[in-house]
DOKE-51338 format. One line per 4 residues: number of its first residue (from 1); for each residue x, y, z of N, C-alpha, C, CB. Coordinates in Angstrom, 1 decimal, m for minus. Glycine has a CB too. Layout:
BEGIN
NUM	X Y Z X Y Z X Y Z X Y Z | ...
***
This chain:
BEGIN
1	0.7 m1.1 0.2 0.0 0.0 0.0 0.7 1.2 m0.1 m0.8 0.1 0.9 | 0.8 2.5 m0.8 1.2 3.5 m0.7 0.2 4.6 m0.9 2.1 3.3 m1.4 | 0.8 5.6 0.1 0.0 6.7 m0.1 1.1 7.8 m0.4 m0.9 7.0 1.2 | 0.5 8.8 m1.4 1.1 9.5 m2.2 0.6 10.6 m2.2 1.1 9.0 m3.3
5	1.5 12.0 m2.1 0.9 13.6 m1.8 1.7 14.2 m2.9 1.3 14.5 m0.2 | 1.9 13.5 m4.0 2.5 14.3 m5.3 1.1 15.2 m6.1 3.3 13.0 m6.6 | 1.5 16.4 m6.6 0.9 17.0 m7.2 1.3 17.2 m8.5 0.9 17.9 m6.6 | 0.4 17.7 m9.7 0.9 18.0 m11.4 2.4 19.2 m10.8 m0.9 19.2 m12.7
9	3.3 19.3 m11.5 4.5 19.8 m11.3 5.6 19.6 m12.7 5.0 19.1 m10.1 | 6.7 20.8 m13.1 7.6 20.1 m13.9 8.9 20.4 m13.0 7.7 20.7 m15.4 | 9.6 19.3 m13.9 11.0 19.0 m13.3 11.9 19.1 m14.4 11.2 17.5 m12.6 | 12.9 19.9 m14.0 14.4 19.5 m15.1 15.6 18.3 m14.4 15.6 21.3 m15.5
13	15.9 18.1 m15.5 17.4 17.2 m15.0 18.4 17.3 m16.3 17.2 15.2 m14.7 | 19.9 16.9 m15.7 20.6 17.2 m16.6 21.3 16.1 m16.9 21.2 18.3 m16.4 | 21.4 15.9 m18.3 21.8 14.6 m18.8 23.0 14.6 m20.2 20.3 13.9 m19.1 | 23.3 13.7 m20.4 24.4 13.5 m21.4 23.6 13.0 m23.0 25.6 12.2 m20.8
17	23.4 14.0 m23.8 22.9 13.3 m25.2 23.5 12.4 m25.8 22.8 14.1 m26.2 | 23.1 11.9 m27.1 23.9 10.8 m27.8 25.3 11.5 m28.5 22.8 10.0 m28.9 | 25.0 13.0 m28.5 26.4 13.6 m28.9 27.5 13.8 m28.1 26.2 14.7 m29.2 | 26.9 13.5 m26.7 28.1 13.3 m25.4 27.8 14.8 m24.9 30.2 13.0 m26.0
21	27.1 15.7 m25.6 26.4 16.9 m24.9 25.8 17.3 m23.8 25.9 17.2 m25.3 | 26.2 17.8 m22.6 25.3 18.0 m21.6 24.1 18.9 m21.7 26.0 18.3 m20.6 | 23.2 18.5 m21.3 21.7 19.4 m21.9 20.9 19.2 m20.6 20.7 18.6 m23.6 | 19.8 20.2 m20.7 18.9 20.2 m19.8 17.7 19.7 m20.1 18.7 21.3 m19.5
25	16.7 18.9 m19.7 15.7 18.1 m20.2 14.9 18.4 m19.4 15.8 16.7 m20.3 | 13.5 18.9 m19.5 12.5 19.2 m18.4 11.3 18.6 m18.8 12.3 20.9 m18.1 | 10.4 18.2 m18.2 9.0 17.3 m18.2 8.3 17.7 m17.3 9.0 15.7 m18.0 | 7.2 16.8 m17.3 6.1 17.1 m16.4 5.8 15.9 m15.5 4.8 17.5 m17.4
29	5.5 16.3 m14.3 5.0 14.9 m13.0 4.0 14.9 m12.9 5.4 14.8 m11.6 | 3.2 14.1 m13.6 1.4 14.1 m13.0 0.8 12.9 m12.7 0.3 14.6 m14.0 | 0.5 12.9 m11.5 0.2 11.5 m11.3 m0.9 11.1 m11.4 0.4 11.1 m10.4 | m1.8 11.8 m12.6 m3.3 11.1 m13.1 m2.9 10.7 m14.6 m4.9 12.3 m13.1
33	m1.2 10.6 m15.0 m1.2 10.1 m16.2 m0.4 9.0 m15.9 m0.8 10.9 m17.3 | m0.5 8.0 m16.2 0.8 6.8 m16.2 1.9 6.8 m16.6 0.5 5.9 m16.6 | 2.3 7.7 m17.8 3.5 7.7 m18.5 3.8 8.8 m18.0 3.6 7.5 m20.1 | 3.7 9.9 m16.8 3.9 11.0 m16.2 4.1 10.7 m15.1 3.1 11.9 m16.4
37	3.2 10.2 m14.4 3.2 9.5 m12.8 5.2 8.9 m12.5 1.8 7.6 m13.0 | 5.1 9.5 m11.2 6.4 8.9 m10.5 6.2 8.7 m9.1 7.6 9.7 m10.5 | 5.1 7.6 m8.8 4.8 7.3 m7.4 5.6 6.7 m6.6 3.7 6.6 m7.4 | 5.4 6.8 m5.4 6.0 6.0 m4.5 6.0 4.5 m4.4 5.6 6.4 m3.7
41	5.6 3.9 m5.3 5.5 2.7 m5.4 6.4 2.0 m6.2 4.4 2.5 m5.9 | 7.2 3.3 m7.0 8.1 2.9 m8.0 9.5 2.5 m7.0 8.4 4.3 m9.3 | 9.2 3.0 m5.8 10.4 2.6 m5.0 10.7 1.4 m4.4 10.4 3.1 m4.2 | 9.9 0.5 m4.5 9.8 m0.9 m4.3 9.3 m1.7 m5.2 9.2 m1.1 m3.4
45	8.9 m1.4 m6.7 8.9 m2.2 m7.9 9.9 m2.9 m8.3 8.6 m1.6 m8.7 | 9.8 m3.8 m9.3 10.9 m4.8 m9.8 11.8 m4.1 m10.5 10.4 m5.9 m10.8 | 13.2 m4.0 m10.2 14.3 m3.1 m10.6 14.8 m3.9 m11.7 15.5 m2.9 m9.3 | 14.8 m2.7 m13.0 15.2 m2.9 m14.3 16.4 m2.1 m14.6 14.2 m2.8 m15.3
49	17.8 m2.2 m14.4 18.4 m1.5 m14.9 18.4 m1.0 m16.5 19.3 m2.1 m14.5 | 17.5 m1.4 m17.3 17.1 m0.9 m18.4 15.9 0.1 m18.8 17.0 m1.9 m18.9 | 15.4 m0.3 m17.7 14.3 0.7 m17.8 13.7 1.0 m16.1 13.0 0.1 m18.9 | 14.8 1.9 m16.1 14.7 2.5 m14.3 13.5 3.5 m14.0 16.4 3.5 m13.7
53	12.6 2.9 m12.9 11.2 3.7 m12.4 11.9 4.5 m11.4 9.8 2.8 m11.6 | 11.4 5.8 m11.6 11.6 6.8 m10.4 10.6 7.6 m9.6 12.3 7.8 m10.8 | 10.6 7.4 m8.1 9.6 8.6 m7.4 10.2 9.8 m7.8 9.4 8.5 m5.7 | 9.5 10.9 m8.1 10.1 12.1 m7.9 9.4 13.2 m7.0 10.2 12.6 m9.1
57	10.3 13.5 m6.1 9.2 14.5 m5.1 8.6 16.0 m6.0 10.2 15.1 m3.6 | 7.8 16.3 m5.4 7.4 17.9 m5.6 8.2 18.8 m5.5 6.6 18.3 m4.9 | 9.0 19.7 m6.6 10.1 20.8 m6.7 9.9 21.7 m5.9 10.3 21.6 m7.9 | 10.7 22.3 m5.3 10.8 23.3 m4.6 12.0 24.0 m4.3 10.4 23.1 m3.7
61	12.3 25.1 m4.0 13.3 25.8 m3.7 13.2 26.5 m2.3 13.5 26.7 m4.7 | 12.1 26.3 m1.5 12.2 26.7 0.0 13.3 26.2 0.9 10.9 26.3 0.7 | 13.6 26.7 1.6 14.8 26.4 2.6 14.2 26.6 4.1 16.2 27.5 2.3 | 14.2 25.8 5.1 14.1 24.1 4.9 12.9 23.8 4.3 14.2 23.3 6.3
65	12.8 23.0 3.5 12.0 22.2 2.8 12.4 20.6 3.3 12.2 22.4 1.2 | 11.5 20.2 3.8 12.0 18.9 4.0 10.8 18.0 3.5 12.4 18.5 5.4 | 11.1 16.7 2.9 10.6 15.7 2.1 11.0 14.7 3.0 10.9 15.5 0.6 | 10.1 14.0 3.5 9.8 12.8 4.6 9.4 11.5 3.8 8.5 13.4 5.7
69	10.0 10.3 4.2 9.3 9.0 3.4 9.3 8.5 4.8 10.2 8.0 1.9 | 8.0 7.7 4.9 8.1 7.0 5.9 7.7 5.5 5.5 7.2 7.5 6.9 | 8.2 4.7 6.0 8.1 2.9 5.6 7.4 2.5 6.9 9.9 2.0 5.5 | 6.4 1.7 7.0 5.8 1.0 8.0 6.2 m0.3 7.6 4.3 1.3 8.2
73	6.7 m1.3 8.2 7.2 m2.7 7.8 6.1 m3.4 8.8 9.1 m3.1 8.1 | 5.2 m3.2 9.6 4.1 m4.0 10.0 4.4 m4.9 11.0 3.5 m4.6 8.9 | 5.5 m5.0 11.6 6.3 m5.9 12.9 8.0 m5.8 13.0 6.0 m7.7 12.6 | 8.2 m6.1 14.2 9.5 m6.2 14.3 10.5 m6.8 13.3 9.5 m6.9 15.3
77	11.6 m6.0 13.2 12.5 m6.7 12.0 13.9 m6.3 13.1 12.5 m5.9 10.1 | 14.7 m7.1 12.6 16.5 m6.8 13.1 17.3 m6.5 11.4 17.6 m8.9 14.2 | 17.1 m5.2 11.4 17.6 m4.8 10.0 19.4 m4.7 10.0 16.9 m3.2 9.7 | 19.6 m5.0 8.8 21.3 m5.2 8.3 21.8 m3.9 7.6 21.5 m6.5 7.3
81	20.9 m3.6 6.5 21.1 m2.4 5.6 19.8 m1.9 5.0 21.9 m2.7 4.6 | 20.1 m0.4 4.8 19.2 0.3 4.4 19.9 0.9 3.0 18.7 1.3 5.5 | 19.1 0.6 1.9 20.1 0.9 0.5 18.8 2.2 m0.7 20.5 m1.3 m0.6 | 19.6 3.1 m0.6 18.9 3.9 m1.4 19.6 4.5 m3.0 18.6 5.1 m0.5
85	18.9 3.9 m4.1 19.7 4.2 m5.3 19.0 5.5 m6.0 19.8 2.9 m6.3 | 19.7 6.8 m5.9 19.4 7.9 m6.5 19.1 8.2 m8.1 20.3 8.6 m6.0 | 18.0 8.7 m9.0 17.9 8.8 m10.0 19.0 9.9 m10.6 16.7 9.0 m10.1 | 18.8 10.9 m9.6 19.6 12.2 m10.4 20.3 12.4 m9.4 18.7 13.5 m11.0
89	20.5 13.7 m8.8 21.5 13.9 m8.0 21.1 13.5 m6.5 22.1 15.3 m8.1 | 22.3 13.1 m5.7 22.2 12.8 m4.3 21.7 13.8 m3.4 23.4 12.6 m3.9 | 20.8 13.3 m2.4 20.7 14.4 m1.4 21.8 14.8 m0.7 19.9 14.1 m0.3 | 22.3 16.4 m0.6 23.3 16.9 0.4 23.0 16.2 2.1 23.2 18.6 0.3
93	22.1 16.5 2.3 21.8 16.3 3.4 20.7 15.6 3.9 21.8 17.1 3.8 | 20.2 14.4 4.7 19.3 13.6 4.7 19.5 12.7 6.1 19.2 12.9 3.4 | 18.4 12.2 7.1 18.7 11.7 8.2 17.8 10.5 8.0 18.5 12.5 9.3 | 18.4 9.4 8.8 17.6 7.9 8.7 17.3 8.0 10.0 18.4 6.5 8.4
97	15.9 7.8 10.7 15.2 7.6 11.8 14.8 6.1 11.6 14.1 8.7 12.0 | 14.0 5.6 12.8 13.6 4.2 13.3 12.7 4.4 14.1 14.6 3.3 14.0 | 11.6 3.7 14.4 10.9 3.3 15.6 11.1 1.9 15.9 9.5 3.6 15.5 | 10.7 1.7 17.1 10.8 0.2 17.6 9.4 0.3 18.1 12.2 m0.3 18.9
101	8.4 1.3 17.8 7.0 1.3 18.8 5.9 1.2 17.6 6.8 2.9 19.9 | 6.0 1.0 16.4 5.0 1.5 15.1 4.8 2.7 15.3 3.4 0.9 14.9 | 5.7 3.4 15.2 5.9 5.1 14.8 5.4 5.9 15.9 5.1 5.7 13.5 | 5.2 5.7 17.1 5.1 6.7 18.3 5.9 7.1 18.7 4.6 6.5 19.3
105	7.2 6.9 18.8 8.6 7.9 18.7 9.6 7.1 17.9 9.3 8.3 20.1 | 10.5 8.4 17.5 11.5 7.9 16.6 12.9 8.1 17.0 11.3 8.6 15.4 | 14.2 7.5 16.9 15.2 7.4 17.3 16.2 7.5 16.1 15.2 6.2 18.0 | 17.1 8.5 16.5 18.2 8.8 14.9 19.2 7.4 14.8 19.6 10.4 15.1
109	19.5 7.0 13.7 19.5 6.1 13.1 21.2 6.1 12.6 18.3 6.1 12.2 | 21.0 7.3 11.1 22.3 7.2 10.6 22.0 8.9 10.3 22.7 5.9 9.2 | 22.9 9.9 10.1 22.8 11.2 9.2 23.8 11.2 8.2 23.1 12.5 10.0 | 23.6 12.2 6.9 24.2 12.1 5.8 24.3 13.7 5.4 23.4 11.1 4.8
113	25.4 14.1 5.5 25.8 15.8 5.4 27.1 16.3 4.8 25.9 16.5 6.9 | 27.3 17.2 3.8 28.8 17.7 3.9 28.9 18.9 4.8 29.5 18.0 2.4 | 27.8 19.2 5.9 28.0 20.0 6.7 27.2 19.4 8.2 27.4 21.3 6.0 | 27.9 18.5 8.5 27.1 18.0 10.0 27.1 18.9 11.1 27.8 16.7 10.6
117	27.7 19.5 11.2 27.4 20.6 12.4 26.3 21.5 12.2 28.5 21.4 12.6 | 26.4 22.0 11.1 25.5 23.4 10.4 24.2 22.5 9.9 26.4 24.4 8.8 | 23.9 22.1 9.9 23.0 21.1 9.3 22.2 20.3 10.4 23.8 20.2 8.4 | 23.1 19.5 11.2 22.2 18.1 12.3 23.0 18.7 14.0 22.9 15.7 11.5
121	23.8 19.8 13.8 24.6 19.7 15.0 25.4 18.5 15.5 23.8 19.9 16.0 | 25.7 18.1 14.7 26.5 16.7 14.8 28.2 16.9 14.7 25.9 15.6 13.6 | 28.8 16.2 15.3 30.2 16.2 15.2 30.4 14.9 14.3 31.0 16.1 16.7 | 31.0 14.9 12.8 31.4 14.2 12.1 32.4 13.0 12.2 31.6 14.9 11.4
125	33.1 13.3 13.4 34.4 12.6 13.8 34.3 11.8 14.9 35.4 13.4 14.0 | 32.9 11.5 15.4 32.8 10.5 16.5 33.3 9.4 16.4 31.7 10.2 16.7 | 34.0 8.7 17.2 34.5 7.4 17.0 33.4 6.5 17.9 36.2 7.3 17.5 | 33.1 5.3 17.1 32.0 4.1 18.3 33.2 3.4 18.9 30.7 2.5 17.4
129	32.5 3.3 20.2 33.4 2.4 20.9 32.2 1.5 21.6 34.6 3.1 21.9 | 32.6 0.7 22.5 31.8 m0.4 23.0 30.5 0.4 24.2 32.9 m1.7 24.0 | 31.2 1.7 24.4 30.3 2.3 25.4 29.4 3.2 24.5 31.1 3.2 26.6 | 29.4 3.5 23.5 28.3 4.3 22.7 28.0 3.9 20.9 28.8 5.9 23.0
133	27.6 2.0 21.3 27.6 1.4 20.2 26.0 2.0 19.5 27.8 m0.3 20.5 | 25.2 2.4 20.4 23.5 3.1 19.7 23.8 4.6 19.5 22.0 2.9 21.0 | 24.8 5.3 18.9 24.7 6.4 18.7 24.6 6.4 17.2 25.7 7.0 19.4 | 24.1 7.6 16.4 23.8 7.7 15.0 25.1 8.8 14.6 22.1 8.3 14.7
137	25.7 8.2 13.8 26.7 9.0 13.4 26.4 10.0 11.7 28.1 7.7 13.4 | 27.0 11.0 11.7 27.1 11.7 10.5 28.3 11.8 10.1 26.6 12.9 10.6 | 28.0 11.5 8.4 29.2 11.3 7.9 29.0 11.8 5.9 29.5 9.4 8.3 | 30.0 12.4 5.6 29.9 13.0 4.3 30.3 12.1 3.4 30.8 14.2 4.3
141	30.4 10.8 3.5 31.0 9.8 2.9 30.3 9.3 1.3 31.0 8.7 4.0 | 29.0 9.9 1.9 28.2 9.7 0.2 28.5 10.7 m0.9 26.4 10.0 0.4 | 29.0 12.0 m0.3 29.8 12.5 m1.3 30.8 12.7 m2.0 29.8 13.1 m1.3 | 31.6 11.7 m1.2 33.1 11.7 m1.3 33.4 11.0 m3.0 33.8 10.7 0.1
145	32.1 10.5 m3.6 32.7 9.5 m4.5 31.6 10.1 m5.9 32.7 7.6 m3.8 | 32.5 10.9 m6.9 31.8 11.8 m8.1 31.1 10.7 m8.8 32.9 12.7 m9.2 | 29.8 11.2 m9.3 28.7 10.7 m10.0 28.3 9.2 m9.2 29.0 10.6 m11.8 | 28.3 9.1 m7.9 27.7 8.0 m7.2 26.6 8.2 m7.3 28.0 7.9 m6.0
149	25.4 7.2 m6.9 24.1 7.5 m7.3 23.4 6.6 m6.0 23.6 7.0 m9.0 | 24.2 5.5 m5.0 23.4 4.9 m4.3 24.2 5.1 m2.9 23.1 3.5 m4.8 | 23.4 5.2 m1.8 23.8 5.1 m0.7 23.4 4.1 0.4 23.6 6.1 m0.4 | 24.4 3.8 0.8 23.8 2.4 1.4 24.3 2.6 3.1 24.6 0.9 0.6
153	23.5 2.1 3.8 23.7 2.3 5.4 23.9 0.9 5.8 22.4 3.0 6.3 | 25.0 0.4 6.3 25.0 m0.8 7.0 24.9 m0.7 8.5 26.2 m1.5 6.6 | 24.1 m1.2 9.2 23.5 m0.8 10.1 24.4 m1.7 11.7 21.9 m1.1 9.7 | 25.3 m2.5 11.2 26.3 m2.7 12.1 28.2 m2.1 12.2 26.2 m3.9 12.1
157	28.4 m2.0 10.5 29.2 m1.5 10.1 30.0 m0.6 11.5 28.7 m0.9 8.8 | 31.1 m0.7 11.8 31.9 0.0 12.7 31.5 m0.3 14.5 31.7 1.5 12.2 | 30.6 m1.0 14.4 30.2 m1.2 15.7 30.9 m2.6 16.4 28.6 m1.3 15.7 | 32.0 m2.1 17.6 33.0 m3.1 18.0 32.1 m4.4 18.3 34.0 m2.6 19.4
161	30.9 m4.7 18.8 30.3 m5.8 19.2 29.9 m6.9 17.8 29.2 m5.2 20.0 | 29.7 m6.0 16.7 28.6 m6.9 15.5 29.3 m8.2 15.6 28.6 m6.3 13.6 | 30.7 m8.8 15.5 31.1 m9.9 15.6 30.7 m11.1 16.6 32.3 m9.5 15.7 | 30.0 m10.4 17.6 29.6 m11.1 19.2 28.1 m10.5 18.8 30.6 m10.3 21.0
165	27.4 m10.8 18.2 25.9 m9.9 17.8 25.2 m11.0 18.7 25.3 m9.7 15.6 | 25.0 m12.2 18.1 24.0 m13.0 18.9 24.1 m12.8 20.3 24.0 m14.5 18.6 | 25.4 m12.2 21.3 25.4 m12.2 22.6 25.6 m10.7 23.2 26.4 m13.0 22.9 | 25.2 m9.8 22.0 25.4 m8.4 22.4 23.6 m7.9 22.8 26.3 m7.5 21.0
169	22.9 m7.8 23.6 21.7 m6.7 23.7 21.6 m5.8 22.9 21.7 m5.9 24.9 | 23.0 m4.9 23.5 22.9 m3.7 23.3 22.9 m3.6 21.4 24.2 m3.1 24.2 | 23.2 m4.3 20.7 23.1 m4.0 19.2 21.9 m5.0 18.9 24.5 m4.2 18.2 | 21.7 m5.7 19.3 20.2 m6.4 19.1 19.0 m5.4 19.1 19.8 m7.6 20.4
173	19.3 m4.5 19.9 18.2 m3.7 20.2 18.2 m2.2 19.3 18.2 m3.4 21.7 | 19.9 m2.1 18.9 20.2 m1.1 18.0 19.4 m1.2 16.7 21.6 m1.1 17.7 | 19.4 m2.3 16.6 19.3 m2.8 14.9 17.5 m3.3 14.7 20.5 m4.4 14.5 | 16.6 m3.2 16.3 15.3 m3.7 15.7 14.5 m2.1 15.7 14.4 m5.0 16.9
177	13.7 m2.4 14.3 12.7 m1.4 13.9 11.5 m1.9 13.6 13.1 m0.7 12.9 | 10.5 m1.4 13.5 9.0 m1.2 13.1 8.8 m0.3 12.1 8.1 m0.8 14.3 | 9.3 0.7 11.9 9.8 1.5 10.9 10.6 2.5 10.7 9.2 1.9 10.5 | 10.7 2.5 9.7 12.0 3.4 9.1 11.7 5.1 8.6 12.7 2.6 7.5
181	12.0 6.0 8.9 11.8 7.4 8.4 12.9 8.1 7.8 11.3 8.3 9.5 | 13.0 8.3 6.4 14.0 9.0 5.8 13.6 10.3 5.5 14.5 8.5 4.8 | 14.3 11.5 6.0 14.1 13.1 6.1 15.1 13.8 5.0 14.5 13.8 7.7 | 14.9 13.7 3.9 15.7 14.9 2.9 15.4 16.3 3.3 15.3 15.0 1.3
185	16.8 16.9 4.1 16.4 18.2 4.6 17.5 19.2 3.6 16.7 18.3 6.4 | 18.0 18.5 2.7 19.0 19.6 1.7 19.5 18.8 0.3 20.7 20.3 2.6 | 19.1 19.3 m0.8 19.5 18.6 m2.0 21.0 19.0 m2.3 18.5 18.9 m3.2 | 21.1 20.4 m1.9 22.5 21.1 m2.2 22.9 22.0 m1.3 22.5 21.9 m3.4
189	24.0 22.4 m0.9 24.6 23.2 0.2 24.7 24.8 m0.7 26.4 22.5 0.9 | 24.5 25.1 m1.8 24.2 26.1 m2.8 23.3 25.9 m3.7 25.2 26.5 m3.5 | 21.8 26.3 m4.0 20.7 26.3 m4.7 21.1 26.9 m6.0 19.5 27.1 m4.0 | 22.0 27.9 m6.0 22.5 28.5 m7.5 23.3 27.8 m8.3 23.2 29.6 m7.5
193	23.9 26.6 m7.6 24.8 26.1 m8.6 23.9 24.5 m8.7 26.6 26.1 m8.1 | 22.9 23.9 m8.6 22.4 22.9 m8.7 22.5 22.6 m10.2 21.2 23.0 m8.1 | 23.5 21.2 m9.8 23.8 20.3 m11.3 24.8 21.0 m12.0 22.5 20.1 m12.5 | 25.6 21.9 m11.6 26.6 22.9 m12.4 26.1 23.9 m13.2 27.4 22.3 m13.3
197	24.7 23.8 m12.9 24.5 25.0 m13.7 24.7 26.3 m13.5 23.6 24.9 m14.0 | 25.5 27.3 m14.3 25.8 28.9 m13.9 25.6 29.5 m15.3 27.4 29.4 m13.3 | 25.4 31.0 m15.0 25.1 31.7 m16.1 26.4 31.6 m17.5 24.9 33.1 m15.5 | 27.6 30.9 m16.9 28.3 30.2 m18.0 28.0 29.6 m19.1 28.9 29.4 m17.6
201	26.9 28.8 m18.8 26.7 27.7 m19.7 25.1 28.2 m20.2 26.8 26.2 m18.8 | 25.0 29.5 m20.1 23.6 30.2 m20.5 22.4 30.1 m20.3 23.5 30.2 m21.4 | 22.3 29.5 m18.9 20.8 29.2 m18.0 20.8 30.6 m16.7 20.9 27.2 m17.1 | 19.4 31.0 m16.9 19.1 32.4 m16.3 19.1 31.7 m14.7 17.4 33.2 m16.9
205	19.9 31.8 m13.7 19.6 31.2 m12.4 18.9 32.3 m11.7 21.0 30.7 m11.7 | 18.3 33.5 m12.1 17.9 34.4 m11.8 16.2 34.2 m11.9 18.5 35.4 m12.5 | 15.7 33.3 m12.5 14.5 33.0 m12.6 14.3 31.9 m11.6 14.2 32.7 m13.9 | 13.3 32.2 m10.8 13.2 31.4 m9.5 12.2 30.2 m9.8 12.6 32.3 m8.2
209	11.3 30.3 m10.9 10.6 29.5 m11.4 11.4 28.2 m12.3 9.8 30.4 m12.0 | 12.2 28.6 m12.9 13.3 27.6 m13.2 14.0 27.1 m12.3 14.1 27.9 m14.0 | 14.5 27.4 m11.5 15.2 27.0 m10.4 14.6 25.9 m9.7 15.4 28.1 m9.5 | 13.3 26.4 m9.5 12.5 25.4 m8.8 12.7 24.2 m9.3 11.1 25.6 m8.8
213	12.4 23.9 m10.6 12.0 22.5 m11.3 13.3 21.9 m11.2 11.4 22.4 m13.0 | 14.4 22.6 m10.9 15.8 21.5 m11.0 15.7 21.6 m9.4 17.6 22.2 m11.9 | 14.9 21.7 m8.1 15.3 21.2 m6.9 14.1 20.4 m6.3 15.8 22.3 m6.1 | 14.6 19.2 m6.6 13.4 17.8 m6.3 14.3 16.7 m6.1 12.3 17.4 m7.7
217	13.9 15.7 m5.3 14.8 14.5 m4.8 13.9 13.4 m5.7 14.9 14.1 m2.7 | 14.5 12.6 m6.1 14.4 11.4 m6.8 14.8 10.1 m6.7 14.7 11.6 m7.7 | 14.2 9.3 m6.6 14.8 7.8 m6.2 14.2 6.8 m6.9 14.6 7.5 m4.7 | 15.0 5.8 m7.4 14.8 4.9 m8.2 14.5 3.7 m7.0 16.0 4.7 m9.3
221	15.3 3.1 m6.1 15.0 2.1 m5.4 15.6 2.2 m3.9 15.4 1.0 m6.2 | 14.4 1.8 m3.4 14.7 1.6 m1.5 14.6 0.5 m1.1 13.7 2.2 m0.6 | 15.7 m0.2 m0.9 15.9 m1.5 m0.2 16.3 m1.4 1.1 16.8 m2.3 m0.7 | 15.4 m2.5 1.8 16.0 m2.7 3.2 15.9 m4.3 3.3 15.1 m1.9 4.6
225	16.9 m4.4 4.4 17.3 m6.1 4.3 17.4 m6.3 5.7 18.7 m6.6 3.5 | 17.0 m7.9 6.4 17.1 m7.9 7.6 16.5 m9.2 7.7 16.6 m6.7 8.4 | 16.1 m9.6 9.0 15.4 m10.7 9.4 14.3 m10.4 10.3 16.3 m11.5 10.0 | 13.2 m11.1 10.4 12.1 m11.3 11.3 12.6 m11.3 12.7 11.4 m12.6 11.0
229	12.0 m10.5 13.5 12.6 m10.5 14.9 12.2 m11.8 15.5 12.0 m9.4 15.8 | 10.5 m12.2 14.8 9.9 m13.6 15.6 10.8 m14.8 15.6 8.5 m14.2 15.0 | 11.3 m14.8 14.4 11.7 m16.0 13.8 13.4 m16.7 13.8 11.2 m15.7 12.7 | 14.0 m15.0 13.4 15.1 m15.3 13.2 15.3 m15.8 11.4 15.3 m16.2 14.3
233	14.3 m16.1 10.7 14.9 m16.2 9.2 15.2 m15.1 8.3 13.9 m17.0 8.4 | 16.2 m15.0 7.7 17.0 m13.9 6.7 15.5 m13.7 5.9 18.7 m14.7 5.6 | 15.7 m12.8 5.4 14.5 m12.3 4.2 15.0 m10.6 3.9 12.5 m12.5 4.9 | 14.5 m10.4 2.5 14.4 m9.6 2.2 12.8 m8.7 2.3 15.1 m9.9 1.2
237	12.5 m7.7 3.1 11.2 m7.9 3.3 10.6 m6.5 2.5 10.9 m8.0 5.0 | 11.4 m5.8 2.0 10.3 m4.5 1.5 9.6 m4.9 0.3 11.2 m3.0 1.2 | 8.4 m4.6 0.6 7.6 m5.3 m0.7 6.8 m4.2 m1.0 6.5 m6.8 m0.3 | 5.6 m4.2 m1.8 4.6 m3.7 m2.1 3.4 m3.7 m1.2 4.4 m4.2 m3.1
241	3.7 m4.7 0.0 2.4 m4.4 0.9 2.8 m3.2 2.2 1.9 m6.1 1.6 | 4.3 m3.1 1.9 4.8 m2.1 3.3 4.3 m0.8 2.8 6.8 m2.0 3.5 | 3.7 0.0 3.9 3.2 1.2 3.4 4.3 2.2 3.3 2.0 1.8 4.3 | 4.2 3.0 2.4 5.0 4.3 2.3 4.4 5.6 2.2 5.7 4.1 1.2
245	4.7 6.3 3.4 4.3 7.7 3.0 4.9 9.0 2.6 3.9 8.1 3.8 | 4.8 9.4 1.7 5.8 10.6 1.4 4.9 12.1 1.8 6.2 10.6 m0.5 | 5.8 12.9 2.6 5.3 13.9 3.3 5.9 15.1 3.4 5.3 13.6 4.5 | 5.8 16.5 2.7 6.6 17.7 2.5 6.2 18.7 3.3 6.5 18.1 1.2
249	7.1 19.3 3.6 7.0 20.4 4.9 8.3 21.4 4.9 7.0 19.5 6.6
***
């Protein structure tokens, strides 16, 4: 089941044409049109590298303008990873939260930003030890690889007790979740330079309507891996039965 709050809007992206020239291409996102719709259900449909389907958020230049994805898993799982495959530009700043009580309360899970202190008030150089194994980290690692399109969060990576997981109640609690929430807080630290478009390329960046069309989030796949808390059987459990709610604010 998917709840999608998307409206009709225009969006633009930058891509390389057949001649190898970088150009800007604009289109319409319309939930009422099958060929132009980009619903949240595309996040969990069958992944086809030859025909990638993408969810697209409503464009906006407002800041802060948070876009939230909430996944309700329906029961408790022990999560091993959360993977996001972006269709266009990577989000500069985004936060992952988890709930262990079906969305009543939320716990920080992971932060990504090129400005961790400014955006989230977090030290990007925190070291995880056995004394703080449930601390959410903030990193800019997702922005260090040119042209990267996937961000993957391994829930046990860098946690000292990971190799003794079955004997670690602390880490078992750390990876347990009934719901996942991803909040996109900022697409770019400098909106005027989105996608590298500048006046030298002949683009009028003073046109706010045109700029707005470039400021959106786009994701082709959201995958979560883990095992059921009840019986310990491993499984990949993201499917069309998972409730996905999108909210802009």
